[in-house]
mmCIF entry with sequence, helices, sheets and N, C-alpha, C, O atoms, coordinates in Angstrom:
data_MODEL
# 
_entry.id   MODEL 
# 
_entity.id                         1 
_entity.type                       polymer 
_entity.pdbx_number_of_molecules   1 
# 
_entity_poly.entity_id                      1 
_entity_poly.type                           'polypeptide(L)' 
_entity_poly.nstd_linkage                   no 
_entity_poly.nstd_monomer                   no 
_entity_poly.pdbx_seq_one_letter_code       MALTIDKDRCPLLRVCPVGAISQDGHSLPVIDSGKCIECGKCTKYCGMQAVYKR 
_entity_poly.pdbx_seq_one_letter_code_can   MALTIDKDRCPLLRVCPVGAISQDGHSLPVIDSGKCIECGKCTKYCGMQAVYKR 
_entity_poly.pdbx_strand_id                 A 
# 
loop_
_entity_poly_seq.entity_id 
_entity_poly_seq.num 
_entity_poly_seq.mon_id 
_entity_poly_seq.hetero 
1 1  MET n 
1 2  ALA n 
1 3  LEU n 
1 4  THR n 
1 5  ILE n 
1 6  ASP n 
1 7  LYS n 
1 8  ASP n 
1 9  ARG n 
1 10 CYS n 
1 11 PRO n 
1 12 LEU n 
1 13 LEU n 
1 14 ARG n 
1 15 VAL n 
1 16 CYS n 
1 17 PRO n 
1 18 VAL n 
1 19 GLY n 
1 20 ALA n 
1 21 ILE n 
1 22 SER n 
1 23 GLN n 
1 24 ASP n 
1 25 GLY n 
1 26 HIS n 
1 27 SER n 
1 28 LEU n 
1 29 PRO n 
1 30 VAL n 
1 31 ILE n 
1 32 ASP n 
1 33 SER n 
1 34 GLY n 
1 35 LYS n 
1 36 CYS n 
1 37 ILE n 
1 38 GLU n 
1 39 CYS n 
1 40 GLY n 
1 41 LYS n 
1 42 CYS n 
1 43 THR n 
1 44 LYS n 
1 45 TYR n 
1 46 CYS n 
1 47 GLY n 
1 48 MET n 
1 49 GLN n 
1 50 ALA n 
1 51 VAL n 
1 52 TYR n 
1 53 LYS n 
1 54 ARG n 
# 
_struct_asym.id          A 
_struct_asym.entity_id   1 
# 
_struct_conf.conf_type_id            HELX_P 
_struct_conf.id                      HELX_P1 
_struct_conf.pdbx_PDB_helix_id       AA1 
_struct_conf.beg_label_comp_id       LYS 
_struct_conf.beg_label_asym_id       A 
_struct_conf.beg_label_seq_id        41 
_struct_conf.pdbx_beg_PDB_ins_code   ? 
_struct_conf.end_label_comp_id       TYR 
_struct_conf.end_label_asym_id       A 
_struct_conf.end_label_seq_id        45 
_struct_conf.pdbx_end_PDB_ins_code   ? 
_struct_conf.beg_auth_comp_id        LYS 
_struct_conf.beg_auth_asym_id        A 
_struct_conf.beg_auth_seq_id         41 
_struct_conf.end_auth_comp_id        TYR 
_struct_conf.end_auth_asym_id        A 
_struct_conf.end_auth_seq_id         45 
_struct_conf.pdbx_PDB_helix_class    1 
_struct_conf.details                 ? 
_struct_conf.pdbx_PDB_helix_length   5 
# 
_struct_conf_type.id          HELX_P 
_struct_conf_type.criteria    ? 
_struct_conf_type.reference   ? 
# 
loop_
_struct_sheet.id 
_struct_sheet.type 
_struct_sheet.number_strands 
_struct_sheet.details 
AA1 ? 2 ? 
AA2 ? 2 ? 
# 
loop_
_struct_sheet_order.sheet_id 
_struct_sheet_order.range_id_1 
_struct_sheet_order.range_id_2 
_struct_sheet_order.offset 
_struct_sheet_order.sense 
AA1 1 2 ? anti-parallel 
AA2 1 2 ? anti-parallel 
# 
loop_
_struct_sheet_range.sheet_id 
_struct_sheet_range.id 
_struct_sheet_range.beg_label_comp_id 
_struct_sheet_range.beg_label_asym_id 
_struct_sheet_range.beg_label_seq_id 
_struct_sheet_range.pdbx_beg_PDB_ins_code 
_struct_sheet_range.end_label_comp_id 
_struct_sheet_range.end_label_asym_id 
_struct_sheet_range.end_label_seq_id 
_struct_sheet_range.pdbx_end_PDB_ins_code 
_struct_sheet_range.beg_auth_comp_id 
_struct_sheet_range.beg_auth_asym_id 
_struct_sheet_range.beg_auth_seq_id 
_struct_sheet_range.end_auth_comp_id 
_struct_sheet_range.end_auth_asym_id 
_struct_sheet_range.end_auth_seq_id 
AA1 1 LEU A 3  ? ILE A 5  ? LEU A 3  ILE A 5  
AA1 2 VAL A 51 ? LYS A 53 ? VAL A 51 LYS A 53 
AA2 1 ILE A 21 ? SER A 22 ? ILE A 21 SER A 22 
AA2 2 VAL A 30 ? ILE A 31 ? VAL A 30 ILE A 31 
# 
loop_
_atom_site.group_PDB 
_atom_site.id 
_atom_site.type_symbol 
_atom_site.label_atom_id 
_atom_site.label_alt_id 
_atom_site.label_comp_id 
_atom_site.label_asym_id 
_atom_site.label_entity_id 
_atom_site.label_seq_id 
_atom_site.pdbx_PDB_ins_code 
_atom_site.Cartn_x 
_atom_site.Cartn_y 
_atom_site.Cartn_z 
_atom_site.occupancy 
_atom_site.B_iso_or_equiv 
_atom_site.pdbx_formal_charge 
_atom_site.auth_seq_id 
_atom_site.auth_comp_id 
_atom_site.auth_asym_id 
_atom_site.auth_atom_id 
_atom_site.pdbx_PDB_model_num 
ATOM 1   N N  . MET A 1 1  ? -6.037  20.708 -3.130  1.00 0.00 ? 1  MET A N  1 
ATOM 2   C CA . MET A 1 1  ? -6.755  19.447 -3.173  1.00 0.00 ? 1  MET A CA 1 
ATOM 3   C C  . MET A 1 1  ? -7.635  19.438 -4.425  1.00 0.00 ? 1  MET A C  1 
ATOM 4   O O  . MET A 1 1  ? -8.488  20.311 -4.580  1.00 0.00 ? 1  MET A O  1 
ATOM 5   N N  . ALA A 1 2  ? -7.444  18.488 -5.297  1.00 0.00 ? 2  ALA A N  1 
ATOM 6   C CA . ALA A 1 2  ? -8.170  18.426 -6.562  1.00 0.00 ? 2  ALA A CA 1 
ATOM 7   C C  . ALA A 1 2  ? -9.557  17.823 -6.386  1.00 0.00 ? 2  ALA A C  1 
ATOM 8   O O  . ALA A 1 2  ? -9.750  16.898 -5.598  1.00 0.00 ? 2  ALA A O  1 
ATOM 9   N N  . LEU A 1 3  ? -10.511 18.354 -7.126  1.00 0.00 ? 3  LEU A N  1 
ATOM 10  C CA . LEU A 1 3  ? -11.850 17.770 -7.154  1.00 0.00 ? 3  LEU A CA 1 
ATOM 11  C C  . LEU A 1 3  ? -11.874 16.724 -8.243  1.00 0.00 ? 3  LEU A C  1 
ATOM 12  O O  . LEU A 1 3  ? -11.236 16.887 -9.283  1.00 0.00 ? 3  LEU A O  1 
ATOM 13  N N  . THR A 1 4  ? -12.601 15.657 -8.013  1.00 0.00 ? 4  THR A N  1 
ATOM 14  C CA . THR A 1 4  ? -12.689 14.547 -8.949  1.00 0.00 ? 4  THR A CA 1 
ATOM 15  C C  . THR A 1 4  ? -14.149 14.209 -9.186  1.00 0.00 ? 4  THR A C  1 
ATOM 16  O O  . THR A 1 4  ? -14.971 14.343 -8.279  1.00 0.00 ? 4  THR A O  1 
ATOM 17  N N  . ILE A 1 5  ? -14.480 13.775 -10.386 1.00 0.00 ? 5  ILE A N  1 
ATOM 18  C CA . ILE A 1 5  ? -15.841 13.362 -10.709 1.00 0.00 ? 5  ILE A CA 1 
ATOM 19  C C  . ILE A 1 5  ? -15.879 11.845 -10.821 1.00 0.00 ? 5  ILE A C  1 
ATOM 20  O O  . ILE A 1 5  ? -15.121 11.253 -11.589 1.00 0.00 ? 5  ILE A O  1 
ATOM 21  N N  . ASP A 1 6  ? -16.764 11.221 -10.052 1.00 0.00 ? 6  ASP A N  1 
ATOM 22  C CA . ASP A 1 6  ? -16.967 9.779  -10.133 1.00 0.00 ? 6  ASP A CA 1 
ATOM 23  C C  . ASP A 1 6  ? -17.790 9.517  -11.392 1.00 0.00 ? 6  ASP A C  1 
ATOM 24  O O  . ASP A 1 6  ? -18.972 9.859  -11.436 1.00 0.00 ? 6  ASP A O  1 
ATOM 25  N N  . LYS A 1 7  ? -17.188 8.922  -12.404 1.00 0.00 ? 7  LYS A N  1 
ATOM 26  C CA . LYS A 1 7  ? -17.832 8.741  -13.702 1.00 0.00 ? 7  LYS A CA 1 
ATOM 27  C C  . LYS A 1 7  ? -19.051 7.833  -13.645 1.00 0.00 ? 7  LYS A C  1 
ATOM 28  O O  . LYS A 1 7  ? -19.882 7.877  -14.552 1.00 0.00 ? 7  LYS A O  1 
ATOM 29  N N  . ASP A 1 8  ? -19.183 7.011  -12.608 1.00 0.00 ? 8  ASP A N  1 
ATOM 30  C CA . ASP A 1 8  ? -20.338 6.124  -12.483 1.00 0.00 ? 8  ASP A CA 1 
ATOM 31  C C  . ASP A 1 8  ? -21.544 6.821  -11.858 1.00 0.00 ? 8  ASP A C  1 
ATOM 32  O O  . ASP A 1 8  ? -22.649 6.278  -11.888 1.00 0.00 ? 8  ASP A O  1 
ATOM 33  N N  . ARG A 1 9  ? -21.354 8.003  -11.298 1.00 0.00 ? 9  ARG A N  1 
ATOM 34  C CA . ARG A 1 9  ? -22.437 8.684  -10.587 1.00 0.00 ? 9  ARG A CA 1 
ATOM 35  C C  . ARG A 1 9  ? -22.729 10.084 -11.094 1.00 0.00 ? 9  ARG A C  1 
ATOM 36  O O  . ARG A 1 9  ? -23.543 10.787 -10.495 1.00 0.00 ? 9  ARG A O  1 
ATOM 37  N N  . CYS A 1 10 ? -22.106 10.503 -12.154 1.00 0.00 ? 10 CYS A N  1 
ATOM 38  C CA . CYS A 1 10 ? -22.101 11.904 -12.554 1.00 0.00 ? 10 CYS A CA 1 
ATOM 39  C C  . CYS A 1 10 ? -23.406 12.387 -13.193 1.00 0.00 ? 10 CYS A C  1 
ATOM 40  O O  . CYS A 1 10 ? -23.820 11.851 -14.221 1.00 0.00 ? 10 CYS A O  1 
ATOM 41  N N  . PRO A 1 11 ? -24.053 13.386 -12.603 1.00 0.00 ? 11 PRO A N  1 
ATOM 42  C CA . PRO A 1 11 ? -25.174 14.064 -13.261 1.00 0.00 ? 11 PRO A CA 1 
ATOM 43  C C  . PRO A 1 11 ? -24.606 15.255 -14.054 1.00 0.00 ? 11 PRO A C  1 
ATOM 44  O O  . PRO A 1 11 ? -23.405 15.518 -13.991 1.00 0.00 ? 11 PRO A O  1 
ATOM 45  N N  . LEU A 1 12 ? -25.432 15.950 -14.773 1.00 0.00 ? 12 LEU A N  1 
ATOM 46  C CA . LEU A 1 12 ? -24.974 17.158 -15.457 1.00 0.00 ? 12 LEU A CA 1 
ATOM 47  C C  . LEU A 1 12 ? -24.738 18.252 -14.423 1.00 0.00 ? 12 LEU A C  1 
ATOM 48  O O  . LEU A 1 12 ? -25.598 18.526 -13.586 1.00 0.00 ? 12 LEU A O  1 
ATOM 49  N N  . LEU A 1 13 ? -23.581 18.863 -14.488 1.00 0.00 ? 13 LEU A N  1 
ATOM 50  C CA . LEU A 1 13 ? -23.221 19.888 -13.517 1.00 0.00 ? 13 LEU A CA 1 
ATOM 51  C C  . LEU A 1 13 ? -23.151 21.252 -14.191 1.00 0.00 ? 13 LEU A C  1 
ATOM 52  O O  . LEU A 1 13 ? -22.387 21.443 -15.137 1.00 0.00 ? 13 LEU A O  1 
ATOM 53  N N  . ARG A 1 14 ? -23.942 22.191 -13.710 1.00 0.00 ? 14 ARG A N  1 
ATOM 54  C CA . ARG A 1 14 ? -23.978 23.535 -14.294 1.00 0.00 ? 14 ARG A CA 1 
ATOM 55  C C  . ARG A 1 14 ? -23.977 24.604 -13.204 1.00 0.00 ? 14 ARG A C  1 
ATOM 56  O O  . ARG A 1 14 ? -24.504 25.696 -13.417 1.00 0.00 ? 14 ARG A O  1 
ATOM 57  N N  . VAL A 1 15 ? -23.414 24.321 -12.079 1.00 0.00 ? 15 VAL A N  1 
ATOM 58  C CA . VAL A 1 15 ? -23.522 25.223 -10.937 1.00 0.00 ? 15 VAL A CA 1 
ATOM 59  C C  . VAL A 1 15 ? -22.260 26.030 -10.645 1.00 0.00 ? 15 VAL A C  1 
ATOM 60  O O  . VAL A 1 15 ? -22.267 26.847 -9.725  1.00 0.00 ? 15 VAL A O  1 
ATOM 61  N N  . CYS A 1 16 ? -21.197 25.833 -11.383 1.00 0.00 ? 16 CYS A N  1 
ATOM 62  C CA . CYS A 1 16 ? -19.923 26.479 -11.083 1.00 0.00 ? 16 CYS A CA 1 
ATOM 63  C C  . CYS A 1 16 ? -19.971 27.978 -11.391 1.00 0.00 ? 16 CYS A C  1 
ATOM 64  O O  . CYS A 1 16 ? -20.270 28.362 -12.522 1.00 0.00 ? 16 CYS A O  1 
ATOM 65  N N  . PRO A 1 17 ? -19.681 28.834 -10.397 1.00 0.00 ? 17 PRO A N  1 
ATOM 66  C CA . PRO A 1 17 ? -19.738 30.281 -10.614 1.00 0.00 ? 17 PRO A CA 1 
ATOM 67  C C  . PRO A 1 17 ? -18.586 30.830 -11.456 1.00 0.00 ? 17 PRO A C  1 
ATOM 68  O O  . PRO A 1 17 ? -18.673 31.958 -11.941 1.00 0.00 ? 17 PRO A O  1 
ATOM 69  N N  . VAL A 1 18 ? -17.505 30.059 -11.643 1.00 0.00 ? 18 VAL A N  1 
ATOM 70  C CA . VAL A 1 18 ? -16.366 30.541 -12.421 1.00 0.00 ? 18 VAL A CA 1 
ATOM 71  C C  . VAL A 1 18 ? -16.162 29.754 -13.713 1.00 0.00 ? 18 VAL A C  1 
ATOM 72  O O  . VAL A 1 18 ? -15.159 29.945 -14.402 1.00 0.00 ? 18 VAL A O  1 
ATOM 73  N N  . GLY A 1 19 ? -17.094 28.881 -14.044 1.00 0.00 ? 19 GLY A N  1 
ATOM 74  C CA . GLY A 1 19 ? -17.018 28.128 -15.288 1.00 0.00 ? 19 GLY A CA 1 
ATOM 75  C C  . GLY A 1 19 ? -15.906 27.097 -15.344 1.00 0.00 ? 19 GLY A C  1 
ATOM 76  O O  . GLY A 1 19 ? -15.354 26.835 -16.412 1.00 0.00 ? 19 GLY A O  1 
ATOM 77  N N  . ALA A 1 20 ? -15.574 26.509 -14.199 1.00 0.00 ? 20 ALA A N  1 
ATOM 78  C CA . ALA A 1 20 ? -14.509 25.506 -14.151 1.00 0.00 ? 20 ALA A CA 1 
ATOM 79  C C  . ALA A 1 20 ? -14.974 24.124 -14.583 1.00 0.00 ? 20 ALA A C  1 
ATOM 80  O O  . ALA A 1 20 ? -14.150 23.232 -14.784 1.00 0.00 ? 20 ALA A O  1 
ATOM 81  N N  . ILE A 1 21 ? -16.287 23.932 -14.730 1.00 0.00 ? 21 ILE A N  1 
ATOM 82  C CA . ILE A 1 21 ? -16.824 22.635 -15.145 1.00 0.00 ? 21 ILE A CA 1 
ATOM 83  C C  . ILE A 1 21 ? -17.250 22.741 -16.598 1.00 0.00 ? 21 ILE A C  1 
ATOM 84  O O  . ILE A 1 21 ? -18.030 23.623 -16.955 1.00 0.00 ? 21 ILE A O  1 
ATOM 85  N N  . SER A 1 22 ? -16.741 21.846 -17.440 1.00 0.00 ? 22 SER A N  1 
ATOM 86  C CA . SER A 1 22 ? -17.106 21.872 -18.847 1.00 0.00 ? 22 SER A CA 1 
ATOM 87  C C  . SER A 1 22 ? -17.513 20.475 -19.294 1.00 0.00 ? 22 SER A C  1 
ATOM 88  O O  . SER A 1 22 ? -17.190 19.470 -18.660 1.00 0.00 ? 22 SER A O  1 
ATOM 89  N N  . GLN A 1 23 ? -18.237 20.450 -20.415 1.00 0.00 ? 23 GLN A N  1 
ATOM 90  C CA . GLN A 1 23 ? -18.680 19.177 -20.968 1.00 0.00 ? 23 GLN A CA 1 
ATOM 91  C C  . GLN A 1 23 ? -18.766 19.337 -22.477 1.00 0.00 ? 23 GLN A C  1 
ATOM 92  O O  . GLN A 1 23 ? -19.397 20.272 -22.971 1.00 0.00 ? 23 GLN A O  1 
ATOM 93  N N  . ASP A 1 24 ? -18.136 18.429 -23.208 1.00 0.00 ? 24 ASP A N  1 
ATOM 94  C CA . ASP A 1 24 ? -18.162 18.457 -24.670 1.00 0.00 ? 24 ASP A CA 1 
ATOM 95  C C  . ASP A 1 24 ? -19.034 17.323 -25.183 1.00 0.00 ? 24 ASP A C  1 
ATOM 96  O O  . ASP A 1 24 ? -18.745 16.153 -24.935 1.00 0.00 ? 24 ASP A O  1 
ATOM 97  N N  . GLY A 1 25 ? -20.083 17.662 -25.886 1.00 0.00 ? 25 GLY A N  1 
ATOM 98  C CA . GLY A 1 25 ? -20.956 16.650 -26.464 1.00 0.00 ? 25 GLY A CA 1 
ATOM 99  C C  . GLY A 1 25 ? -21.563 15.743 -25.416 1.00 0.00 ? 25 GLY A C  1 
ATOM 100 O O  . GLY A 1 25 ? -22.195 16.216 -24.471 1.00 0.00 ? 25 GLY A O  1 
ATOM 101 N N  . HIS A 1 26 ? -21.378 14.448 -25.574 1.00 0.00 ? 26 HIS A N  1 
ATOM 102 C CA . HIS A 1 26 ? -21.956 13.476 -24.653 1.00 0.00 ? 26 HIS A CA 1 
ATOM 103 C C  . HIS A 1 26 ? -20.951 12.994 -23.616 1.00 0.00 ? 26 HIS A C  1 
ATOM 104 O O  . HIS A 1 26 ? -21.226 12.036 -22.895 1.00 0.00 ? 26 HIS A O  1 
ATOM 105 N N  . SER A 1 27 ? -19.792 13.640 -23.528 1.00 0.00 ? 27 SER A N  1 
ATOM 106 C CA . SER A 1 27 ? -18.787 13.229 -22.551 1.00 0.00 ? 27 SER A CA 1 
ATOM 107 C C  . SER A 1 27 ? -19.195 13.690 -21.155 1.00 0.00 ? 27 SER A C  1 
ATOM 108 O O  . SER A 1 27 ? -20.088 14.523 -21.001 1.00 0.00 ? 27 SER A O  1 
ATOM 109 N N  . LEU A 1 28 ? -18.544 13.152 -20.166 1.00 0.00 ? 28 LEU A N  1 
ATOM 110 C CA . LEU A 1 28 ? -18.822 13.543 -18.793 1.00 0.00 ? 28 LEU A CA 1 
ATOM 111 C C  . LEU A 1 28 ? -18.200 14.896 -18.493 1.00 0.00 ? 28 LEU A C  1 
ATOM 112 O O  . LEU A 1 28 ? -17.195 15.255 -19.106 1.00 0.00 ? 28 LEU A O  1 
ATOM 113 N N  . PRO A 1 29 ? -18.773 15.660 -17.560 1.00 0.00 ? 29 PRO A N  1 
ATOM 114 C CA . PRO A 1 29 ? -18.189 16.939 -17.178 1.00 0.00 ? 29 PRO A CA 1 
ATOM 115 C C  . PRO A 1 29 ? -16.772 16.775 -16.633 1.00 0.00 ? 29 PRO A C  1 
ATOM 116 O O  . PRO A 1 29 ? -16.433 15.754 -16.035 1.00 0.00 ? 29 PRO A O  1 
ATOM 117 N N  . VAL A 1 30 ? -15.956 17.801 -16.852 1.00 0.00 ? 30 VAL A N  1 
ATOM 118 C CA . VAL A 1 30 ? -14.575 17.819 -16.398 1.00 0.00 ? 30 VAL A CA 1 
ATOM 119 C C  . VAL A 1 30 ? -14.355 19.107 -15.613 1.00 0.00 ? 30 VAL A C  1 
ATOM 120 O O  . VAL A 1 30 ? -14.835 20.166 -16.018 1.00 0.00 ? 30 VAL A O  1 
ATOM 121 N N  . ILE A 1 31 ? -13.631 19.030 -14.491 1.00 0.00 ? 31 ILE A N  1 
ATOM 122 C CA . ILE A 1 31 ? -13.329 20.199 -13.683 1.00 0.00 ? 31 ILE A CA 1 
ATOM 123 C C  . ILE A 1 31 ? -11.920 20.682 -14.014 1.00 0.00 ? 31 ILE A C  1 
ATOM 124 O O  . ILE A 1 31 ? -10.954 19.925 -13.925 1.00 0.00 ? 31 ILE A O  1 
ATOM 125 N N  . ASP A 1 32 ? -11.818 21.953 -14.398 1.00 0.00 ? 32 ASP A N  1 
ATOM 126 C CA . ASP A 1 32 ? -10.523 22.570 -14.679 1.00 0.00 ? 32 ASP A CA 1 
ATOM 127 C C  . ASP A 1 32 ? -9.960  23.078 -13.349 1.00 0.00 ? 32 ASP A C  1 
ATOM 128 O O  . ASP A 1 32 ? -10.435 24.082 -12.819 1.00 0.00 ? 32 ASP A O  1 
ATOM 129 N N  . SER A 1 33 ? -8.961  22.398 -12.817 1.00 0.00 ? 33 SER A N  1 
ATOM 130 C CA . SER A 1 33 ? -8.411  22.754 -11.505 1.00 0.00 ? 33 SER A CA 1 
ATOM 131 C C  . SER A 1 33 ? -7.741  24.119 -11.515 1.00 0.00 ? 33 SER A C  1 
ATOM 132 O O  . SER A 1 33 ? -7.585  24.728 -10.457 1.00 0.00 ? 33 SER A O  1 
ATOM 133 N N  . GLY A 1 34 ? -7.339  24.618 -12.686 1.00 0.00 ? 34 GLY A N  1 
ATOM 134 C CA . GLY A 1 34 ? -6.756  25.949 -12.783 1.00 0.00 ? 34 GLY A CA 1 
ATOM 135 C C  . GLY A 1 34 ? -7.771  27.053 -12.584 1.00 0.00 ? 34 GLY A C  1 
ATOM 136 O O  . GLY A 1 34 ? -7.419  28.145 -12.137 1.00 0.00 ? 34 GLY A O  1 
ATOM 137 N N  . LYS A 1 35 ? -9.041  26.784 -12.912 1.00 0.00 ? 35 LYS A N  1 
ATOM 138 C CA . LYS A 1 35 ? -10.116 27.766 -12.747 1.00 0.00 ? 35 LYS A CA 1 
ATOM 139 C C  . LYS A 1 35 ? -10.868 27.591 -11.434 1.00 0.00 ? 35 LYS A C  1 
ATOM 140 O O  . LYS A 1 35 ? -11.438 28.551 -10.915 1.00 0.00 ? 35 LYS A O  1 
ATOM 141 N N  . CYS A 1 36 ? -10.874 26.379 -10.893 1.00 0.00 ? 36 CYS A N  1 
ATOM 142 C CA . CYS A 1 36 ? -11.667 26.047 -9.707  1.00 0.00 ? 36 CYS A CA 1 
ATOM 143 C C  . CYS A 1 36 ? -11.237 26.878 -8.501  1.00 0.00 ? 36 CYS A C  1 
ATOM 144 O O  . CYS A 1 36 ? -10.049 26.972 -8.191  1.00 0.00 ? 36 CYS A O  1 
ATOM 145 N N  . ILE A 1 37 ? -12.226 27.485 -7.819  1.00 0.00 ? 37 ILE A N  1 
ATOM 146 C CA . ILE A 1 37 ? -11.950 28.263 -6.608  1.00 0.00 ? 37 ILE A CA 1 
ATOM 147 C C  . ILE A 1 37 ? -12.338 27.491 -5.351  1.00 0.00 ? 37 ILE A C  1 
ATOM 148 O O  . ILE A 1 37 ? -12.311 28.041 -4.250  1.00 0.00 ? 37 ILE A O  1 
ATOM 149 N N  . GLU A 1 38 ? -12.696 26.221 -5.512  1.00 0.00 ? 38 GLU A N  1 
ATOM 150 C CA . GLU A 1 38 ? -13.073 25.336 -4.406  1.00 0.00 ? 38 GLU A CA 1 
ATOM 151 C C  . GLU A 1 38 ? -14.170 25.924 -3.519  1.00 0.00 ? 38 GLU A C  1 
ATOM 152 O O  . GLU A 1 38 ? -14.082 25.880 -2.292  1.00 0.00 ? 38 GLU A O  1 
ATOM 153 N N  . CYS A 1 39 ? -15.206 26.476 -4.161  1.00 0.00 ? 39 CYS A N  1 
ATOM 154 C CA . CYS A 1 39 ? -16.327 27.059 -3.424  1.00 0.00 ? 39 CYS A CA 1 
ATOM 155 C C  . CYS A 1 39 ? -17.241 25.985 -2.842  1.00 0.00 ? 39 CYS A C  1 
ATOM 156 O O  . CYS A 1 39 ? -17.959 26.244 -1.877  1.00 0.00 ? 39 CYS A O  1 
ATOM 157 N N  . GLY A 1 40 ? -17.223 24.778 -3.419  1.00 0.00 ? 40 GLY A N  1 
ATOM 158 C CA . GLY A 1 40 ? -18.019 23.678 -2.905  1.00 0.00 ? 40 GLY A CA 1 
ATOM 159 C C  . GLY A 1 40 ? -19.422 23.574 -3.465  1.00 0.00 ? 40 GLY A C  1 
ATOM 160 O O  . GLY A 1 40 ? -20.164 22.670 -3.080  1.00 0.00 ? 40 GLY A O  1 
ATOM 161 N N  . LYS A 1 41 ? -19.816 24.478 -4.370  1.00 0.00 ? 41 LYS A N  1 
ATOM 162 C CA . LYS A 1 41 ? -21.175 24.423 -4.917  1.00 0.00 ? 41 LYS A CA 1 
ATOM 163 C C  . LYS A 1 41 ? -21.437 23.122 -5.667  1.00 0.00 ? 41 LYS A C  1 
ATOM 164 O O  . LYS A 1 41 ? -22.539 22.578 -5.586  1.00 0.00 ? 41 LYS A O  1 
ATOM 165 N N  . CYS A 1 42 ? -20.453 22.618 -6.391  1.00 0.00 ? 42 CYS A N  1 
ATOM 166 C CA . CYS A 1 42 ? -20.665 21.382 -7.147  1.00 0.00 ? 42 CYS A CA 1 
ATOM 167 C C  . CYS A 1 42 ? -20.836 20.192 -6.209  1.00 0.00 ? 42 CYS A C  1 
ATOM 168 O O  . CYS A 1 42 ? -21.636 19.297 -6.486  1.00 0.00 ? 42 CYS A O  1 
ATOM 169 N N  . THR A 1 43 ? -20.100 20.171 -5.107  1.00 0.00 ? 43 THR A N  1 
ATOM 170 C CA . THR A 1 43 ? -20.227 19.051 -4.173  1.00 0.00 ? 43 THR A CA 1 
ATOM 171 C C  . THR A 1 43 ? -21.569 19.094 -3.460  1.00 0.00 ? 43 THR A C  1 
ATOM 172 O O  . THR A 1 43 ? -22.138 18.046 -3.155  1.00 0.00 ? 43 THR A O  1 
ATOM 173 N N  . LYS A 1 44 ? -22.086 20.294 -3.189  1.00 0.00 ? 44 LYS A N  1 
ATOM 174 C CA . LYS A 1 44 ? -23.396 20.426 -2.538  1.00 0.00 ? 44 LYS A CA 1 
ATOM 175 C C  . LYS A 1 44 ? -24.529 20.105 -3.506  1.00 0.00 ? 44 LYS A C  1 
ATOM 176 O O  . LYS A 1 44 ? -25.532 19.508 -3.114  1.00 0.00 ? 44 LYS A O  1 
ATOM 177 N N  . TYR A 1 45 ? -24.373 20.497 -4.769  1.00 0.00 ? 45 TYR A N  1 
ATOM 178 C CA . TYR A 1 45 ? -25.410 20.296 -5.778  1.00 0.00 ? 45 TYR A CA 1 
ATOM 179 C C  . TYR A 1 45 ? -25.576 18.828 -6.155  1.00 0.00 ? 45 TYR A C  1 
ATOM 180 O O  . TYR A 1 45 ? -26.690 18.371 -6.411  1.00 0.00 ? 45 TYR A O  1 
ATOM 181 N N  . CYS A 1 46 ? -24.482 18.100 -6.190  1.00 0.00 ? 46 CYS A N  1 
ATOM 182 C CA . CYS A 1 46 ? -24.509 16.722 -6.677  1.00 0.00 ? 46 CYS A CA 1 
ATOM 183 C C  . CYS A 1 46 ? -25.129 15.788 -5.637  1.00 0.00 ? 46 CYS A C  1 
ATOM 184 O O  . CYS A 1 46 ? -24.482 15.433 -4.652  1.00 0.00 ? 46 CYS A O  1 
ATOM 185 N N  . GLY A 1 47 ? -26.365 15.398 -5.856  1.00 0.00 ? 47 GLY A N  1 
ATOM 186 C CA . GLY A 1 47 ? -27.072 14.508 -4.947  1.00 0.00 ? 47 GLY A CA 1 
ATOM 187 C C  . GLY A 1 47 ? -26.526 13.088 -4.937  1.00 0.00 ? 47 GLY A C  1 
ATOM 188 O O  . GLY A 1 47 ? -26.806 12.316 -4.020  1.00 0.00 ? 47 GLY A O  1 
ATOM 189 N N  . MET A 1 48 ? -25.753 12.748 -5.952  1.00 0.00 ? 48 MET A N  1 
ATOM 190 C CA . MET A 1 48 ? -25.199 11.396 -6.029  1.00 0.00 ? 48 MET A CA 1 
ATOM 191 C C  . MET A 1 48 ? -23.779 11.339 -5.475  1.00 0.00 ? 48 MET A C  1 
ATOM 192 O O  . MET A 1 48 ? -23.135 10.290 -5.523  1.00 0.00 ? 48 MET A O  1 
ATOM 193 N N  . GLN A 1 49 ? -23.294 12.447 -4.957  1.00 0.00 ? 49 GLN A N  1 
ATOM 194 C CA . GLN A 1 49 ? -21.954 12.536 -4.378  1.00 0.00 ? 49 GLN A CA 1 
ATOM 195 C C  . GLN A 1 49 ? -20.879 12.080 -5.362  1.00 0.00 ? 49 GLN A C  1 
ATOM 196 O O  . GLN A 1 49 ? -19.927 11.397 -4.982  1.00 0.00 ? 49 GLN A O  1 
ATOM 197 N N  . ALA A 1 50 ? -21.041 12.465 -6.638  1.00 0.00 ? 50 ALA A N  1 
ATOM 198 C CA . ALA A 1 50 ? -20.080 12.089 -7.663  1.00 0.00 ? 50 ALA A CA 1 
ATOM 199 C C  . ALA A 1 50 ? -18.862 13.016 -7.679  1.00 0.00 ? 50 ALA A C  1 
ATOM 200 O O  . ALA A 1 50 ? -17.829 12.665 -8.248  1.00 0.00 ? 50 ALA A O  1 
ATOM 201 N N  . VAL A 1 51 ? -18.973 14.207 -7.053  1.00 0.00 ? 51 VAL A N  1 
ATOM 202 C CA . VAL A 1 51 ? -17.855 15.135 -6.990  1.00 0.00 ? 51 VAL A CA 1 
ATOM 203 C C  . VAL A 1 51 ? -17.358 15.170 -5.559  1.00 0.00 ? 51 VAL A C  1 
ATOM 204 O O  . VAL A 1 51 ? -18.140 15.357 -4.627  1.00 0.00 ? 51 VAL A O  1 
ATOM 205 N N  . TYR A 1 52 ? -16.070 14.992 -5.386  1.00 0.00 ? 52 TYR A N  1 
ATOM 206 C CA . TYR A 1 52 ? -15.526 14.946 -4.025  1.00 0.00 ? 52 TYR A CA 1 
ATOM 207 C C  . TYR A 1 52 ? -14.079 15.405 -4.027  1.00 0.00 ? 52 TYR A C  1 
ATOM 208 O O  . TYR A 1 52 ? -13.418 15.393 -5.066  1.00 0.00 ? 52 TYR A O  1 
ATOM 209 N N  . LYS A 1 53 ? -13.594 15.805 -2.877  1.00 0.00 ? 53 LYS A N  1 
ATOM 210 C CA . LYS A 1 53 ? -12.190 16.198 -2.736  1.00 0.00 ? 53 LYS A CA 1 
ATOM 211 C C  . LYS A 1 53 ? -11.361 14.961 -2.448  1.00 0.00 ? 53 LYS A C  1 
ATOM 212 O O  . LYS A 1 53 ? -11.801 14.046 -1.753  1.00 0.00 ? 53 LYS A O  1 
ATOM 213 N N  . ARG A 1 54 ? -10.147 14.950 -2.999  1.00 0.00 ? 54 ARG A N  1 
ATOM 214 C CA . ARG A 1 54 ? -9.235  13.841 -2.664  1.00 0.00 ? 54 ARG A CA 1 
ATOM 215 C C  . ARG A 1 54 ? -7.864  14.366 -2.384  1.00 0.00 ? 54 ARG A C  1 
ATOM 216 O O  . ARG A 1 54 ? -6.956  13.591 -2.084  1.00 0.00 ? 54 ARG A O  1 
# 
């Protein structure tokens, strides 16, 4: 199940223990599904519920 970032609600995300979330310059963070271990830390950290499973 892939994690997705809602671009209208996205805060800066720096909580991933395996470095699956990256951000270049002023772009929105992106989750690398190949690195993601689905620990759920990003979904718990995001108070705006911008990261979710689909």
